NUKEFI-104792 format. One record per residue (C-alpha): residue number from 1; residue in one letter; x, y, z. Coordinates in Angstrom, 3 decimals, decimal comma. Example, Ala and Ser with C-alpha at 12.3 -4.5 7.8 and 13.67 -1.06 7.14 Angstrom:
<recs>
@lumdo 1	nudren A	px 12,300	py -4,500	pz 7,800
@lumdo 2	nudren S	px 13,670	py -1,060	pz 7,140
</recs>
This chain:
<recs>
@lumdo 1	nudren M	px -47,014	py 32,333	pz -63,090
@lumdo 2	nudren K	px -49,287	py 32,267	pz -66,134
@lumdo 3	nudren E	px -47,474	py 35,220	pz -67,655
@lumdo 4	nudren L	px -44,118	py 33,568	pz -67,030
@lumdo 5	nudren L	px -45,259	py 30,393	pz -68,778
@lumdo 6	nudren L	px -46,391	py 32,344	pz -71,827
@lumdo 7	nudren N	px -43,095	py 34,226	pz -71,933
@lumdo 8	nudren V	px -41,086	py 30,995	pz -71,647
@lumdo 9	nudren E	px -43,108	py 29,346	pz -74,423
@lumdo 10	nudren K	px -42,476	py 32,333	pz -76,640
@lumdo 11	nudren A	px -38,788	py 32,288	pz -75,714
@lumdo 12	nudren M	px -38,519	py 28,652	pz -76,845
@lumdo 13	nudren E	px -40,301	py 29,456	pz -80,119
@lumdo 14	nudren N	px -37,819	py 32,275	pz -80,759
@lumdo 15	nudren H	px -34,829	py 30,227	pz -79,555
@lumdo 16	nudren E	px -34,086	py 32,760	pz -76,843
@lumdo 17	nudren L	px -33,416	py 29,871	pz -74,467
@lumdo 18	nudren V	px -29,937	py 28,598	pz -75,304
@lumdo 19	nudren P	px -27,552	py 26,113	pz -73,729
@lumdo 20	nudren Y	px -24,312	py 27,405	pz -72,293
@lumdo 21	nudren Y	px -21,684	py 24,735	pz -71,770
@lumdo 22	nudren Q	px -19,519	py 24,500	pz -68,670
@lumdo 23	nudren P	px -16,565	py 22,176	pz -69,276
@lumdo 24	nudren Q	px -15,555	py 19,482	pz -66,813
@lumdo 25	nudren Y	px -11,851	py 18,723	pz -66,542
@lumdo 26	nudren D	px -9,853	py 15,690	pz -65,493
@lumdo 27	nudren A	px -8,583	py 16,597	pz -62,022
@lumdo 28	nudren L	px -5,072	py 15,294	pz -62,708
@lumdo 29	nudren T	px -4,428	py 16,031	pz -66,385
@lumdo 30	nudren N	px -6,478	py 19,264	pz -66,701
@lumdo 31	nudren R	px -7,920	py 17,853	pz -69,926
@lumdo 32	nudren L	px -11,470	py 18,732	pz -70,994
@lumdo 33	nudren V	px -13,349	py 15,429	pz -70,750
@lumdo 34	nudren S	px -17,058	py 16,327	pz -70,482
@lumdo 35	nudren A	px -19,453	py 19,238	pz -69,935
@lumdo 36	nudren E	px -22,793	py 20,280	pz -68,494
@lumdo 37	nudren A	px -25,428	py 22,125	pz -70,508
@lumdo 38	nudren L	px -26,844	py 25,070	pz -68,518
@lumdo 39	nudren I	px -29,833	py 27,081	pz -69,675
@lumdo 40	nudren R	px -29,585	py 30,804	pz -70,427
@lumdo 41	nudren W	px -32,430	py 33,129	pz -71,493
@lumdo 42	nudren I	px -31,036	py 35,737	pz -73,865
@lumdo 43	nudren K	px -33,525	py 38,484	pz -74,758
@lumdo 44	nudren P	px -33,575	py 40,106	pz -78,223
@lumdo 45	nudren D	px -31,852	py 43,177	pz -76,735
@lumdo 46	nudren G	px -28,965	py 40,987	pz -75,545
@lumdo 47	nudren S	px -29,870	py 41,050	pz -71,864
@lumdo 48	nudren I	px -29,686	py 37,723	pz -70,004
@lumdo 49	nudren V	px -32,336	py 36,498	pz -67,593
@lumdo 50	nudren P	px -30,621	py 34,413	pz -64,881
@lumdo 51	nudren P	px -32,004	py 30,858	pz -64,527
@lumdo 52	nudren V	px -32,773	py 31,541	pz -60,864
@lumdo 53	nudren E	px -35,436	py 34,023	pz -61,967
@lumdo 54	nudren F	px -37,534	py 31,488	pz -63,902
@lumdo 55	nudren I	px -36,439	py 27,871	pz -63,346
@lumdo 56	nudren P	px -37,592	py 27,628	pz -59,691
@lumdo 57	nudren E	px -41,072	py 28,776	pz -60,699
@lumdo 58	nudren L	px -41,230	py 26,310	pz -63,580
@lumdo 59	nudren E	px -40,079	py 23,528	pz -61,222
@lumdo 60	nudren K	px -43,314	py 23,910	pz -59,255
@lumdo 61	nudren S	px -45,371	py 22,356	pz -62,031
@lumdo 62	nudren E	px -45,156	py 20,289	pz -65,188
@lumdo 63	nudren A	px -44,169	py 23,435	pz -67,090
@lumdo 64	nudren I	px -40,515	py 22,502	pz -66,546
@lumdo 65	nudren L	px -40,919	py 19,361	pz -68,679
@lumdo 66	nudren A	px -41,112	py 21,217	pz -71,980
@lumdo 67	nudren V	px -38,013	py 23,247	pz -71,107
@lumdo 68	nudren D	px -35,995	py 20,125	pz -70,241
@lumdo 69	nudren W	px -36,906	py 18,405	pz -73,511
@lumdo 70	nudren Y	px -36,197	py 21,613	pz -75,408
@lumdo 71	nudren M	px -32,693	py 21,721	pz -73,890
@lumdo 72	nudren L	px -32,065	py 18,095	pz -74,815
@lumdo 73	nudren K	px -32,996	py 18,825	pz -78,439
@lumdo 74	nudren E	px -30,682	py 21,854	pz -78,511
@lumdo 75	nudren V	px -27,797	py 19,771	pz -77,161
@lumdo 76	nudren C	px -28,469	py 17,035	pz -79,721
@lumdo 77	nudren L	px -28,434	py 19,617	pz -82,522
@lumdo 78	nudren F	px -25,123	py 20,916	pz -81,249
@lumdo 79	nudren L	px -23,600	py 17,425	pz -81,038
@lumdo 80	nudren N	px -24,741	py 16,812	pz -84,617
@lumdo 81	nudren R	px -23,020	py 19,971	pz -85,806
@lumdo 82	nudren Q	px -19,868	py 18,992	pz -83,951
@lumdo 83	nudren K	px -19,823	py 15,599	pz -85,627
@lumdo 84	nudren E	px -20,451	py 17,003	pz -89,106
@lumdo 85	nudren D	px -17,672	py 19,570	pz -88,670
@lumdo 86	nudren G	px -15,188	py 17,021	pz -87,309
@lumdo 87	nudren I	px -14,874	py 18,765	pz -83,944
@lumdo 88	nudren P	px -13,761	py 16,617	pz -80,968
@lumdo 89	nudren Q	px -16,779	py 15,597	pz -78,877
@lumdo 90	nudren V	px -17,216	py 14,965	pz -75,165
@lumdo 91	nudren P	px -20,231	py 13,684	pz -73,206
@lumdo 92	nudren I	px -22,662	py 16,448	pz -72,222
@lumdo 93	nudren A	px -24,850	py 16,309	pz -69,113
@lumdo 94	nudren V	px -28,437	py 17,496	pz -69,503
@lumdo 95	nudren N	px -30,501	py 18,343	pz -66,409
@lumdo 96	nudren F	px -33,931	py 16,825	pz -65,861
@lumdo 97	nudren S	px -36,382	py 17,796	pz -63,147
@lumdo 98	nudren R	px -37,902	py 15,270	pz -60,752
@lumdo 99	nudren M	px -41,251	py 16,397	pz -62,198
@lumdo 100	nudren H	px -40,673	py 14,000	pz -65,081
@lumdo 101	nudren M	px -41,187	py 11,158	pz -62,611
@lumdo 102	nudren I	px -44,490	py 12,649	pz -61,500
@lumdo 103	nudren Y	px -46,063	py 13,631	pz -64,804
@lumdo 104	nudren E	px -44,541	py 11,255	pz -67,388
@lumdo 105	nudren N	px -44,967	py 7,506	pz -67,694
@lumdo 106	nudren D	px -42,290	py 6,732	pz -70,284
@lumdo 107	nudren F	px -39,364	py 9,062	pz -69,690
@lumdo 108	nudren T	px -36,800	py 6,647	pz -71,123
@lumdo 109	nudren G	px -38,848	py 6,055	pz -74,255
@lumdo 110	nudren K	px -39,113	py 9,765	pz -74,990
@lumdo 111	nudren L	px -35,412	py 10,258	pz -74,197
@lumdo 112	nudren C	px -34,446	py 7,613	pz -76,747
@lumdo 113	nudren E	px -36,905	py 8,926	pz -79,318
@lumdo 114	nudren I	px -35,462	py 12,452	pz -79,232
@lumdo 115	nudren V	px -31,808	py 11,446	pz -79,180
@lumdo 116	nudren D	px -32,302	py 8,891	pz -81,943
@lumdo 117	nudren T	px -34,185	py 11,419	pz -84,067
@lumdo 118	nudren Y	px -31,036	py 13,529	pz -84,129
@lumdo 119	nudren Q	px -28,880	py 10,414	pz -84,674
@lumdo 120	nudren V	px -26,766	py 11,083	pz -81,613
@lumdo 121	nudren D	px -24,923	py 8,179	pz -80,015
@lumdo 122	nudren H	px -26,332	py 7,630	pz -76,516
@lumdo 123	nudren K	px -22,833	py 7,713	pz -75,024
@lumdo 124	nudren W	px -22,652	py 11,479	pz -75,604
@lumdo 125	nudren I	px -25,648	py 12,246	pz -73,360
@lumdo 126	nudren E	px -25,553	py 12,050	pz -69,569
@lumdo 127	nudren V	px -28,885	py 12,308	pz -67,763
@lumdo 128	nudren E	px -28,455	py 14,489	pz -64,688
@lumdo 129	nudren L	px -31,034	py 14,176	pz -61,914
@lumdo 130	nudren T	px -30,953	py 16,254	pz -58,746
@lumdo 131	nudren E	px -30,367	py 14,643	pz -55,391
@lumdo 132	nudren S	px -33,900	py 15,633	pz -54,361
@lumdo 133	nudren A	px -35,304	py 13,425	pz -57,144
@lumdo 134	nudren F	px -33,631	py 10,375	pz -55,610
@lumdo 135	nudren V	px -34,929	py 11,212	pz -52,133
@lumdo 136	nudren E	px -38,422	py 12,542	pz -52,827
@lumdo 137	nudren E	px -39,296	py 10,158	pz -55,675
@lumdo 138	nudren S	px -37,509	py 7,137	pz -54,236
@lumdo 139	nudren S	px -40,255	py 4,639	pz -55,042
@lumdo 140	nudren G	px -39,682	py 4,648	pz -58,796
@lumdo 141	nudren I	px -36,193	py 6,072	pz -59,193
@lumdo 142	nudren E	px -34,337	py 2,742	pz -59,122
@lumdo 143	nudren K	px -36,400	py 1,325	pz -61,989
@lumdo 144	nudren L	px -36,121	py 4,570	pz -63,972
@lumdo 145	nudren V	px -32,348	py 4,800	pz -63,644
@lumdo 146	nudren G	px -32,021	py 1,147	pz -64,607
@lumdo 147	nudren S	px -34,036	py 1,680	pz -67,780
@lumdo 148	nudren I	px -32,015	py 4,769	pz -68,732
@lumdo 149	nudren R	px -28,676	py 3,024	pz -68,272
@lumdo 150	nudren K	px -29,928	py -0,032	pz -70,138
@lumdo 151	nudren E	px -30,296	py 2,202	pz -73,218
@lumdo 152	nudren G	px -26,638	py 3,233	pz -73,026
@lumdo 153	nudren F	px -26,979	py 6,593	pz -71,265
@lumdo 154	nudren C	px -24,982	py 7,515	pz -68,176
@lumdo 155	nudren V	px -26,832	py 8,841	pz -65,128
@lumdo 156	nudren A	px -25,524	py 11,405	pz -62,636
@lumdo 157	nudren I	px -26,732	py 12,443	pz -59,192
@lumdo 158	nudren D	px -26,527	py 16,233	pz -59,123
@lumdo 159	nudren D	px -26,102	py 18,494	pz -56,074
@lumdo 160	nudren F	px -25,003	py 15,706	pz -53,738
@lumdo 161	nudren G	px -24,606	py 17,152	pz -50,250
@lumdo 162	nudren S	px -26,884	py 20,125	pz -50,876
@lumdo 163	nudren G	px -28,988	py 19,437	pz -47,827
@lumdo 164	nudren V	px -31,159	py 16,346	pz -48,218
@lumdo 165	nudren S	px -28,479	py 13,665	pz -48,506
@lumdo 166	nudren N	px -29,470	py 10,099	pz -47,778
@lumdo 167	nudren L	px -26,736	py 7,564	pz -48,402
@lumdo 168	nudren S	px -29,240	py 4,748	pz -48,865
@lumdo 169	nudren F	px -30,216	py 5,960	pz -52,351
@lumdo 170	nudren V	px -26,551	py 6,006	pz -53,410
@lumdo 171	nudren K	px -26,309	py 2,406	pz -52,253
@lumdo 172	nudren D	px -29,559	py 1,243	pz -53,815
@lumdo 173	nudren V	px -29,597	py 3,109	pz -57,150
@lumdo 174	nudren D	px -27,023	py 2,072	pz -59,740
@lumdo 175	nudren V	px -25,813	py 5,404	pz -61,158
@lumdo 176	nudren D	px -22,556	py 6,309	pz -62,921
@lumdo 177	nudren T	px -21,624	py 9,730	pz -61,558
@lumdo 178	nudren L	px -21,811	py 11,540	pz -58,235
@lumdo 179	nudren K	px -21,657	py 15,334	pz -58,476
@lumdo 180	nudren I	px -20,464	py 16,952	pz -55,256
@lumdo 181	nudren D	px -22,328	py 20,176	pz -54,493
@lumdo 182	nudren K	px -20,255	py 23,340	pz -54,127
@lumdo 183	nudren A	px -21,652	py 23,831	pz -50,625
@lumdo 184	nudren L	px -19,303	py 21,099	pz -49,419
@lumdo 185	nudren I	px -16,217	py 23,100	pz -50,460
@lumdo 186	nudren S	px -17,543	py 26,489	pz -49,292
@lumdo 187	nudren R	px -14,742	py 26,841	pz -46,730
@lumdo 188	nudren N	px -12,050	py 26,408	pz -49,370
@lumdo 189	nudren C	px -11,256	py 22,871	pz -48,133
@lumdo 190	nudren E	px -9,296	py 24,406	pz -45,258
@lumdo 191	nudren D	px -11,777	py 23,565	pz -42,490
@lumdo 192	nudren E	px -10,975	py 20,243	pz -40,799
@lumdo 193	nudren K	px -14,603	py 19,105	pz -40,581
@lumdo 194	nudren E	px -15,163	py 19,974	pz -44,229
@lumdo 195	nudren R	px -12,110	py 17,936	pz -45,222
@lumdo 196	nudren I	px -13,226	py 14,924	pz -43,180
@lumdo 197	nudren V	px -16,682	py 14,966	pz -44,781
@lumdo 198	nudren L	px -15,214	py 15,217	pz -48,283
@lumdo 199	nudren E	px -12,708	py 12,432	pz -47,664
@lumdo 200	nudren S	px -15,532	py 10,186	pz -46,488
@lumdo 201	nudren I	px -17,677	py 10,957	pz -49,546
@lumdo 202	nudren F	px -14,862	py 10,265	pz -52,004
@lumdo 203	nudren N	px -13,913	py 7,089	pz -50,168
@lumdo 204	nudren F	px -17,355	py 5,509	pz -50,468
@lumdo 205	nudren A	px -17,737	py 6,827	pz -54,034
@lumdo 206	nudren H	px -14,494	py 5,123	pz -55,058
@lumdo 207	nudren R	px -15,537	py 1,865	pz -53,448
@lumdo 208	nudren L	px -18,858	py 2,025	pz -55,289
@lumdo 209	nudren K	px -16,912	py 2,720	pz -58,513
@lumdo 210	nudren L	px -18,676	py 6,048	pz -59,096
@lumdo 211	nudren T	px -17,153	py 8,804	pz -61,195
@lumdo 212	nudren T	px -16,900	py 11,905	pz -59,004
@lumdo 213	nudren V	px -17,329	py 15,499	pz -60,176
@lumdo 214	nudren T	px -16,941	py 18,463	pz -57,821
@lumdo 215	nudren E	px -18,890	py 21,585	pz -58,756
@lumdo 216	nudren G	px -18,013	py 25,183	pz -57,942
@lumdo 217	nudren V	px -14,230	py 24,778	pz -57,771
@lumdo 218	nudren E	px -12,728	py 28,272	pz -57,766
@lumdo 219	nudren T	px -9,321	py 28,112	pz -56,041
@lumdo 220	nudren R	px -6,043	py 26,227	pz -56,316
@lumdo 221	nudren E	px -6,432	py 25,216	pz -52,678
@lumdo 222	nudren Q	px -9,698	py 23,434	pz -53,449
@lumdo 223	nudren L	px -8,175	py 21,723	pz -56,481
@lumdo 224	nudren G	px -5,152	py 20,581	pz -54,498
@lumdo 225	nudren F	px -7,232	py 18,996	pz -51,767
@lumdo 226	nudren L	px -9,687	py 17,400	pz -54,197
@lumdo 227	nudren R	px -6,749	py 15,802	pz -55,980
@lumdo 228	nudren T	px -5,594	py 14,217	pz -52,715
@lumdo 229	nudren C	px -9,104	py 12,769	pz -52,313
@lumdo 230	nudren G	px -9,026	py 11,207	pz -55,762
@lumdo 231	nudren C	px -11,762	py 13,378	pz -57,283
@lumdo 232	nudren K	px -12,042	py 12,458	pz -60,977
@lumdo 233	nudren K	px -13,415	py 15,656	pz -62,542
@lumdo 234	nudren I	px -13,459	py 19,361	pz -61,736
@lumdo 235	nudren Q	px -16,165	py 21,835	pz -62,752
@lumdo 236	nudren G	px -15,898	py 25,481	pz -61,791
@lumdo 237	nudren F	px -14,606	py 28,968	pz -62,453
@lumdo 238	nudren L	px -10,995	py 27,921	pz -61,715
@lumdo 239	nudren F	px -10,970	py 26,300	pz -65,151
@lumdo 240	nudren A	px -13,919	py 27,731	pz -67,056
@lumdo 241	nudren R	px -17,229	py 29,530	pz -66,688
@lumdo 242	nudren P	px -20,342	py 28,442	pz -68,591
@lumdo 243	nudren M	px -19,782	py 29,550	pz -72,175
@lumdo 244	nudren P	px -21,722	py 29,965	pz -75,430
@lumdo 245	nudren E	px -21,516	py 27,360	pz -78,139
@lumdo 246	nudren Q	px -18,689	py 28,867	pz -80,195
@lumdo 247	nudren D	px -16,438	py 29,316	pz -77,183
@lumdo 248	nudren F	px -17,093	py 25,728	pz -76,171
@lumdo 249	nudren I	px -16,247	py 24,549	pz -79,689
@lumdo 250	nudren N	px -12,924	py 26,357	pz -79,433
@lumdo 251	nudren A	px -12,312	py 24,696	pz -76,062
@lumdo 252	nudren C	px -13,076	py 21,273	pz -77,538
@lumdo 253	nudren K	px -10,571	py 21,913	pz -80,322
@lumdo 254	nudren T	px -7,757	py 22,931	pz -77,995
@lumdo 255	nudren Q	px -8,354	py 21,325	pz -74,593
@lumdo 256	nudren T	px -9,519	py 17,755	pz -75,252
@lumdo 257	nudren Q	px -6,037	py 16,505	pz -76,130
@lumdo 258	nudren L	px -3,621	py 15,506	pz -73,393
@lumdo 259	nudren S	px -1,025	py 18,230	pz -73,053
@lumdo 260	nudren E	px 2,189	py 18,415	pz -71,076
@lumdo 261	nudren M	px 1,375	py 18,219	pz -67,382
@lumdo 262	nudren E	px 2,936	py 17,694	pz -64,000
@lumdo 263	nudren D	px 4,436	py 14,329	pz -63,095
@lumdo 264	nudren I	px 1,409	py 12,109	pz -62,465
@lumdo 265	nudren L	px 3,152	py 10,426	pz -59,523
@lumdo 266	nudren M	px 3,551	py 13,802	pz -57,837
@lumdo 267	nudren V	px -0,028	py 15,046	pz -58,206
@lumdo 268	nudren Q	px -2,117	py 11,885	pz -57,980
@lumdo 269	nudren A	px -4,080	py 11,225	pz -54,824
@lumdo 270	nudren P	px -2,785	py 8,688	pz -52,302
@lumdo 271	nudren S	px -5,956	py 6,714	pz -53,015
@lumdo 272	nudren S	px -5,050	py 6,641	pz -56,717
@lumdo 273	nudren A	px -1,569	py 5,359	pz -55,928
@lumdo 274	nudren T	px -3,112	py 2,719	pz -53,671
@lumdo 275	nudren Q	px -5,458	py 1,658	pz -56,468
@lumdo 276	nudren L	px -2,515	py 1,251	pz -58,860
@lumdo 277	nudren L	px -0,812	py -0,965	pz -56,290
@lumdo 278	nudren L	px -3,991	py -3,025	pz -55,842
@lumdo 279	nudren D	px -4,399	py -3,383	pz -59,605
@lumdo 280	nudren A	px -0,869	py -4,804	pz -59,792
@lumdo 281	nudren I	px -1,552	py -7,209	pz -56,907
@lumdo 282	nudren F	px -4,833	py -8,401	pz -58,443
@lumdo 283	nudren T	px -3,079	py -9,020	pz -61,767
@lumdo 284	nudren K	px -0,850	py -11,575	pz -60,030
@lumdo 285	nudren Y	px -3,276	py -12,778	pz -57,354
@lumdo 286	nudren P	px -6,911	py -12,943	pz -58,565
@lumdo 287	nudren L	px -8,120	py -14,094	pz -55,139
@lumdo 288	nudren V	px -7,331	py -11,942	pz -52,077
@lumdo 289	nudren I	px -8,832	py -12,711	pz -48,676
@lumdo 290	nudren F	px -8,594	py -10,811	pz -45,385
@lumdo 291	nudren S	px -8,952	py -12,975	pz -42,273
@lumdo 292	nudren N	px -9,022	py -12,406	pz -38,530
@lumdo 293	nudren L	px -7,751	py -15,600	pz -36,875
@lumdo 294	nudren T	px -8,581	py -14,290	pz -33,423
@lumdo 295	nudren R	px -12,223	py -13,662	pz -34,369
@lumdo 296	nudren N	px -12,515	py -16,637	pz -36,761
@lumdo 297	nudren S	px -13,804	py -14,362	pz -39,554
@lumdo 298	nudren F	px -12,904	py -13,391	pz -43,119
@lumdo 299	nudren Y	px -13,978	py -11,351	pz -46,113
@lumdo 300	nudren M	px -12,943	py -11,526	pz -49,725
@lumdo 301	nudren M	px -11,498	py -8,363	pz -51,251
@lumdo 302	nudren A	px -11,053	py -9,486	pz -54,858
@lumdo 303	nudren Y	px -12,200	py -12,498	pz -56,779
@lumdo 304	nudren D	px -11,665	py -12,348	pz -60,515
@lumdo 305	nudren S	px -10,658	py -14,953	pz -63,108
@lumdo 306	nudren F	px -9,888	py -17,549	pz -60,424
@lumdo 307	nudren S	px -10,178	py -21,269	pz -61,123
@lumdo 308	nudren S	px -13,330	py -21,600	pz -59,017
@lumdo 309	nudren T	px -16,027	py -18,956	pz -58,550
@lumdo 310	nudren S	px -17,970	py -20,598	pz -55,724
@lumdo 311	nudren C	px -16,005	py -19,149	pz -52,809
@lumdo 312	nudren P	px -18,205	py -17,323	pz -50,226
@lumdo 313	nudren S	px -17,457	py -13,594	pz -49,965
@lumdo 314	nudren T	px -17,563	py -13,326	pz -46,173
@lumdo 315	nudren G	px -18,195	py -15,457	pz -43,109
@lumdo 316	nudren V	px -16,509	py -17,840	pz -40,641
@lumdo 317	nudren F	px -12,832	py -18,579	pz -41,339
@lumdo 318	nudren E	px -13,004	py -22,264	pz -40,373
@lumdo 319	nudren E	px -15,900	py -22,727	pz -42,807
@lumdo 320	nudren L	px -13,823	py -21,033	pz -45,519
@lumdo 321	nudren I	px -11,022	py -23,574	pz -44,993
@lumdo 322	nudren A	px -13,507	py -26,443	pz -45,098
@lumdo 323	nudren H	px -14,985	py -25,061	pz -48,314
@lumdo 324	nudren G	px -11,538	py -24,656	pz -49,867
@lumdo 325	nudren A	px -10,499	py -28,186	pz -48,906
@lumdo 326	nudren S	px -13,628	py -29,629	pz -50,523
@lumdo 327	nudren S	px -12,490	py -28,292	pz -53,904
@lumdo 328	nudren M	px -8,971	py -29,737	pz -53,568
@lumdo 329	nudren H	px -7,623	py -32,967	pz -55,014
@lumdo 330	nudren P	px -8,356	py -35,762	pz -52,484
@lumdo 331	nudren E	px -4,623	py -36,188	pz -51,815
@lumdo 332	nudren D	px -4,291	py -32,470	pz -50,924
@lumdo 333	nudren Q	px -7,343	py -31,950	pz -48,754
@lumdo 334	nudren E	px -5,895	py -32,972	pz -45,394
@lumdo 335	nudren V	px -2,648	py -31,035	pz -45,799
@lumdo 336	nudren F	px -4,644	py -27,943	pz -46,788
@lumdo 337	nudren R	px -6,912	py -28,226	pz -43,725
@lumdo 338	nudren T	px -3,954	py -28,774	pz -41,411
@lumdo 339	nudren T	px -1,710	py -26,061	pz -42,857
@lumdo 340	nudren F	px -4,362	py -23,356	pz -42,749
@lumdo 341	nudren S	px -6,085	py -24,350	pz -39,535
@lumdo 342	nudren I	px -6,322	py -21,563	pz -36,986
@lumdo 343	nudren A	px -4,212	py -23,558	pz -34,510
@lumdo 344	nudren N	px -1,376	py -24,141	pz -36,984
@lumdo 345	nudren Q	px -1,329	py -20,522	pz -38,160
@lumdo 346	nudren M	px -1,417	py -19,187	pz -34,601
@lumdo 347	nudren A	px 1,567	py -21,407	pz -33,780
@lumdo 348	nudren A	px 3,449	py -20,119	pz -36,822
@lumdo 349	nudren Y	px 2,664	py -16,528	pz -35,812
@lumdo 350	nudren Q	px 3,907	py -17,121	pz -32,248
@lumdo 351	nudren K	px 7,184	py -18,495	pz -33,666
@lumdo 352	nudren G	px 7,677	py -15,205	pz -35,510
@lumdo 353	nudren E	px 7,083	py -16,551	pz -38,998
@lumdo 354	nudren K	px 5,958	py -13,961	pz -41,542
@lumdo 355	nudren S	px 3,879	py -16,235	pz -43,767
@lumdo 356	nudren V	px 2,516	py -19,714	pz -44,425
@lumdo 357	nudren R	px 2,640	py -21,105	pz -47,964
@lumdo 358	nudren L	px 1,237	py -24,185	pz -49,703
@lumdo 359	nudren I	px 0,707	py -25,445	pz -53,265
@lumdo 360	nudren T	px -2,320	py -27,669	pz -53,853
@lumdo 361	nudren R	px -4,409	py -28,931	pz -56,735
@lumdo 362	nudren Q	px -7,829	py -27,285	pz -56,892
@lumdo 363	nudren M	px -10,724	py -28,199	pz -59,140
@lumdo 364	nudren G	px -12,044	py -25,336	pz -61,225
@lumdo 365	nudren D	px -15,583	py -24,754	pz -62,449
@lumdo 366	nudren D	px -14,643	py -26,675	pz -65,606
@lumdo 367	nudren G	px -13,854	py -29,849	pz -63,594
@lumdo 368	nudren I	px -10,092	py -29,641	pz -64,210
@lumdo 369	nudren Y	px -7,537	py -29,670	pz -61,384
@lumdo 370	nudren R	px -4,945	py -26,891	pz -61,481
@lumdo 371	nudren R	px -2,086	py -26,039	pz -59,203
@lumdo 372	nudren V	px -2,877	py -23,159	pz -56,865
@lumdo 373	nudren E	px -0,364	py -21,450	pz -54,605
@lumdo 374	nudren T	px -1,859	py -20,008	pz -51,407
@lumdo 375	nudren T	px 0,285	py -17,707	pz -49,266
@lumdo 376	nudren N	px -0,974	py -16,316	pz -45,962
@lumdo 377	nudren F	px 0,865	py -13,226	pz -44,730
@lumdo 378	nudren F	px 0,574	py -12,191	pz -41,083
@lumdo 379	nudren V	px -0,168	py -8,470	pz -40,741
@lumdo 380	nudren K	px -0,673	py -6,159	pz -37,779
@lumdo 381	nudren N	px -3,229	py -3,443	pz -37,136
@lumdo 382	nudren P	px -1,805	py -1,145	pz -34,421
@lumdo 383	nudren S	px -5,279	py -0,563	pz -32,982
@lumdo 384	nudren V	px -5,907	py -4,188	pz -31,935
@lumdo 385	nudren D	px -4,051	py -7,303	pz -30,786
@lumdo 386	nudren D	px -5,966	py -9,611	pz -33,150
@lumdo 387	nudren V	px -3,922	py -11,860	pz -35,425
@lumdo 388	nudren L	px -4,749	py -10,841	pz -38,989
@lumdo 389	nudren V	px -3,914	py -12,628	pz -42,229
@lumdo 390	nudren I	px -3,962	py -11,605	pz -45,887
@lumdo 391	nudren S	px -4,263	py -14,588	pz -48,234
@lumdo 392	nudren L	px -2,943	py -14,269	pz -51,779
@lumdo 393	nudren C	px -3,949	py -17,081	pz -54,136
@lumdo 394	nudren D	px -2,331	py -17,576	pz -57,531
@lumdo 395	nudren N	px -3,176	py -19,942	pz -60,380
@lumdo 396	nudren L	px 0,108	py -21,611	pz -61,386
@lumdo 397	nudren D	px -1,220	py -23,464	pz -64,444
</recs>
């Protein structure tokens, strides 16, 4: 170990440790949109020492810290050269060991100090932390990630699904990117269980508004399935291997512009098409509520730019109606309560009506009454007999 440390220190002094860049591509457009910096040890004779032969040993102690900071400086130097030469830039992910959380008290301060020294905009650096860091150092990770993001850096969880996954940290820690480990696509996305697991991961990632990157993509079959899941970025040999600086510069010059591609409607994931539809609905109806009249329950799916922002997000349906009526003009309160009572809506449903509609005057947060159109559509889930309603509310003024 001691000999290895001395050799690594000497390698850094001689700049034998160099970053190779593996591009990350938009899954739909095939455009180069970001990259990951990966360490390579190139000896004076041209031979390359694989990272697996020295990084795991360095990870066992604080020796890895110097290497991580060295790599960040090298990436910053490269980004500076790109900017000076007018070469298109993309964000670059730099890996940091969980050991930083054990041995350093001010990681974010040092991160800012180095990046600012090289006058690199923080948006070009993504801090990549392994999944194990979020699990094994859970006590301080939330605060650390928050401080990093507050300074304008993006944060990625690396190697998600590599063996120690715990969904609670994804829920609790506010990161930007989730990197799916290549182990989860090891069966070429052709195994049914593998596909189910991946679909579930992408579904919760989309709902948490995380950017998803899948590592180790090597076949068209994997790419095709990942597209159907709505994966945002692809990293792997199918598109590009890790490459030296000059090759990456050439890629940035030629692959960062949107080129002719397949019809987006033909290749986009069903989830992407659904999101486009939802975006259109939310443009017209800023308040969307799902209700179960049979169970007397509701939850709010979207609530943006509506006249009043005090609506509860979930709870008892009858209480929702009472809350809504309280914000109405006094002359409209009773008709609102009657129209949208469970009894009245159940009666309308039994008569075969498709919807119930009403225009009322609702007071906004600014104290002004505005006309609001509320339309309740009856919908059916084939799995249950419950009477379900989707409420679409539109500001008319």
